[in-house]
C-alpha positions as CSV (number, residue, x, y, z in Angstrom):
1,M,-27.8,-67.2,44.7
2,P,-25.4,-68.7,42.2
3,K,-25.8,-72.3,41.3
4,I,-23.4,-74.8,42.9
5,A,-22.5,-78.3,41.8
6,A,-24.1,-81.2,43.6
7,S,-21.1,-83.5,43.3
8,T,-19.2,-82.1,46.3
9,P,-20.2,-82.1,50.0
10,T,-22.5,-79.3,51.0
11,Y,-20.1,-77.7,53.4
12,L,-17.4,-77.4,50.7
13,R,-19.9,-75.9,48.3
14,I,-21.0,-73.4,50.9
15,A,-17.4,-72.5,51.8
16,D,-16.8,-71.8,48.1
17,L,-19.9,-69.5,47.9
18,I,-18.9,-67.6,51.1
19,R,-15.4,-67.2,49.8
20,K,-16.6,-65.8,46.5
21,D,-19.0,-63.4,48.3
22,I,-16.2,-62.1,50.5
23,F,-14.1,-61.3,47.4
24,A,-17.1,-59.8,45.6
25,G,-17.6,-57.4,48.5
26,S,-20.9,-58.9,49.7
27,F,-19.3,-59.3,53.1
28,I,-16.9,-56.6,54.3
29,A,-13.9,-56.6,56.7
30,G,-15.0,-56.8,60.3
31,Q,-18.6,-58.0,59.5
32,R,-20.0,-60.7,61.7
33,L,-21.1,-63.8,59.8
34,K,-24.1,-65.1,61.7
35,I,-24.9,-68.8,61.2
36,L,-28.7,-68.3,61.0
37,D,-28.3,-65.5,58.4
38,L,-25.9,-67.6,56.3
39,A,-28.1,-70.7,56.5
40,K,-31.0,-68.6,55.1
41,R,-28.8,-66.9,52.4
42,Y,-27.5,-70.2,51.1
43,V,-30.6,-72.3,51.7
44,T,-29.1,-74.9,53.9
45,S,-29.0,-76.1,57.6
46,Q,-26.7,-74.7,60.3
47,M,-24.3,-77.7,60.4
48,P,-22.7,-77.2,56.9
49,I,-22.5,-73.5,57.7
50,R,-20.5,-74.2,60.8
51,E,-18.2,-76.6,58.9
52,S,-17.7,-74.2,56.1
53,L,-16.7,-71.4,58.5
54,H,-14.0,-73.7,60.0
55,I,-12.6,-74.2,56.5
56,L,-12.5,-70.4,55.9
57,Q,-10.9,-69.9,59.3
58,G,-8.1,-72.3,58.2
59,E,-7.6,-70.3,55.1
60,G,-7.5,-67.0,57.0
61,L,-10.6,-65.5,55.4
62,V,-12.5,-65.4,58.7
63,R,-11.6,-65.1,62.3
64,V,-13.5,-66.7,65.2
65,L,-13.6,-64.4,68.1
66,P,-14.8,-65.0,71.7
67,N,-18.5,-63.9,72.1
68,R,-18.6,-62.6,68.5
69,G,-18.5,-65.7,66.3
70,A,-17.0,-65.6,62.8
71,V,-15.8,-62.2,61.6
72,V,-14.6,-61.4,58.0
73,Q,-10.8,-60.9,57.9
74,A,-9.5,-57.6,56.8
75,I,-7.9,-58.6,53.5
76,N,-5.3,-56.4,51.9
77,E,-2.3,-56.6,49.7
78,K,-0.1,-57.9,52.5
79,F,-2.6,-60.7,53.2
80,L,-2.4,-61.9,49.6
81,A,1.4,-61.4,49.4
82,D,1.8,-63.5,52.6
83,H,-0.2,-66.3,51.0
84,Y,2.1,-66.3,48.0
85,D,5.1,-66.3,50.3
86,M,3.8,-69.3,52.2
87,L,2.9,-71.2,49.0
88,K,6.3,-70.4,47.5
89,A,8.1,-71.8,50.5
90,I,6.1,-75.1,50.6
91,E,6.2,-75.6,46.8
92,M,9.9,-75.1,46.7
93,L,10.2,-77.8,49.3
94,L,7.9,-80.1,47.2
95,V,9.8,-79.7,43.9
96,R,13.1,-80.3,45.6
97,N,11.8,-83.6,46.9
98,A,10.1,-84.4,43.6
99,A,13.4,-83.9,41.7
100,E,15.0,-86.6,43.8
101,V,12.6,-89.3,42.6
102,A,11.6,-88.0,39.2
103,S,11.9,-90.6,36.5
104,S,11.1,-90.7,32.8
105,D,7.8,-92.5,33.2
106,V,6.3,-90.0,35.7
107,L,7.7,-87.1,33.7
108,D,5.8,-88.3,30.7
109,F,2.6,-87.7,32.7
110,V,3.9,-84.3,33.8
111,K,4.7,-83.4,30.2
112,A,1.2,-84.4,29.1
113,E,-0.2,-82.0,31.7
114,A,2.0,-79.2,30.4
115,V,0.6,-79.8,26.9
116,K,-2.9,-79.5,28.3
117,F,-2.0,-76.2,29.9
118,N,-0.7,-74.9,26.6
119,K,-3.9,-75.9,24.9
120,A,-5.9,-74.1,27.6
121,V,-3.8,-71.0,27.0
122,G,-4.7,-71.2,23.3
123,K,-8.4,-71.2,24.1
124,G,-7.9,-68.1,26.3
125,D,-10.3,-69.5,29.0
126,V,-9.2,-68.4,32.5
127,A,-10.9,-71.2,34.4
128,S,-9.4,-73.8,32.0
129,C,-5.9,-72.3,32.4
130,L,-6.2,-72.3,36.1
131,R,-7.4,-75.9,36.3
132,A,-4.7,-77.0,33.8
133,D,-2.0,-75.2,35.8
134,K,-3.1,-76.8,39.1
135,R,-3.1,-80.3,37.5
136,F,0.4,-79.7,36.2
137,H,1.8,-78.6,39.6
138,R,-0.2,-81.2,41.5
139,A,1.3,-84.0,39.3
140,I,4.8,-82.7,40.3
141,N,4.0,-82.1,44.0
142,R,2.6,-85.5,44.5
143,L,6.0,-87.0,43.7
144,S,7.2,-85.6,47.0
145,G,5.0,-87.9,49.1
146,N,4.4,-85.2,51.6
147,D,0.7,-85.3,52.2
148,L,0.7,-82.5,54.8
149,A,2.4,-80.1,52.4
150,L,0.1,-81.1,49.6
151,D,-2.9,-80.4,51.8
152,F,-1.5,-77.0,52.7
153,V,-1.0,-76.0,49.1
154,E,-4.5,-77.1,48.2
155,R,-6.1,-75.1,51.0
156,Q,-4.0,-71.9,50.8
157,S,-4.1,-71.6,47.0
158,K,-7.9,-71.1,47.1
159,I,-7.4,-67.5,48.1
160,P,-5.3,-66.3,45.1
161,D,-7.2,-68.7,42.8
162,A,-10.5,-67.0,43.7
163,Q,-9.0,-63.6,42.7
164,R,-7.5,-65.0,39.6
165,L,-10.9,-66.2,38.4
166,R,-12.2,-62.7,38.9
167,V,-9.6,-60.8,36.9
168,G,-8.0,-63.4,34.6
169,Y,-4.4,-63.5,33.3
170,G,-2.2,-61.3,31.3
171,L,-1.4,-62.9,27.9
172,E,2.3,-62.3,28.5
173,R,2.1,-64.0,31.9
174,L,0.5,-67.1,30.4
175,R,3.4,-67.3,27.8
176,E,5.9,-66.9,30.6
177,A,4.2,-69.6,32.7
178,S,4.3,-72.0,29.7
179,G,8.0,-71.5,29.4
180,E,8.6,-71.9,33.1
181,H,6.7,-75.2,33.0
182,E,9.2,-76.4,30.3
183,K,12.2,-75.3,32.4
184,L,10.8,-77.0,35.4
185,I,10.4,-80.3,33.5
186,D,14.0,-80.0,32.4
187,A,15.2,-79.5,36.0
188,L,13.2,-82.5,37.2
189,A,14.6,-84.6,34.3
190,A,18.1,-83.7,35.5
191,N,17.1,-84.4,39.1
192,D,18.2,-80.9,39.9
193,G,16.2,-79.9,43.0
194,D,17.9,-76.5,43.5
195,Q,17.2,-75.4,40.0
196,A,13.6,-76.7,40.2
197,A,13.1,-74.6,43.4
198,K,14.5,-71.5,41.7
199,I,12.1,-71.9,38.9
200,I,9.1,-72.3,41.3
201,D,10.3,-69.1,43.1
202,A,10.3,-67.1,39.8
203,H,7.0,-68.8,38.7
204,L,5.0,-67.8,41.8
205,T,6.6,-64.4,41.9
206,G,5.6,-63.7,38.4
207,A,2.1,-65.0,39.1
208,K,1.8,-62.7,42.1
209,E,3.0,-59.6,40.2
210,D,0.6,-60.3,37.3
211,L,-2.4,-60.8,39.7
212,F,-1.6,-57.6,41.6
213,L,-1.4,-55.6,38.4
214,R,-4.7,-56.9,37.1
215,L,-6.4,-56.3,40.5
216,A,-5.1,-52.7,40.4
217,A,-6.4,-52.3,36.8
218,S,-9.8,-53.7,37.6
219,D,-13.0,-51.6,37.9
220,D,-13.2,-52.5,41.6
221,I,-12.0,-49.5,43.6
222,R,-11.0,-51.7,46.5
223,F,-8.0,-52.8,44.5
224,S,-6.8,-49.3,43.4
225,G,-3.1,-48.9,44.5
226,F,-2.4,-52.6,44.5
227,G,1.3,-53.2,43.8
228,R,2.2,-49.7,44.9
229,K,1.1,-49.3,48.5
230,A,1.6,-52.4,50.6
231,G,-0.8,-53.0,53.4
232,S,-3.6,-50.8,52.1
233,G,-7.0,-52.1,53.2
234,W,-9.8,-53.1,50.9
């Protein structure tokens, strides 16, 4: 079993492990996730397992069915595309609101996060790039003051993030993302919410297309055809 950090609650760490195992193919679509079996697998008690399954149900990775318990969701290209569509809609709302209140002092902080992203790109480390990108967007999204929308983005982004960690980024995509960050900062500085929303639209569309291409090119046969045949199962 992979090591997990001790700095976060047990149920969150277990949810992360189950999520990774679903994407790695350790659990397949339609498979029942029995609490006793999971407790043994992850060396923990039943309570954090129950709590972690509730989290994964909220993300759409598992379904809780009457008399069957938790069942692994059938994940396919449409499932991931739907996640991106939902994230895009909410993040466009957030940046529009952020643009209304953006000021030079808060933008200095946002610019600093953009610099950190560029440094991570230079290192070529996928995890560092992903963390830096999330910090950049989180700094902007928090300006909106919409805690419900922020929570939605945090939860629903775990699905594409988990796949991104598996297959990485294309170098061209990282360069595009860096340029889009700069354009987004300019739109916020101009308090232009419509332009900021357009940039986020293009930003997440580019991220989705790059991820799907890399999934299709991976050695995992479950992803063959990604980007060409919508709705194909894993």
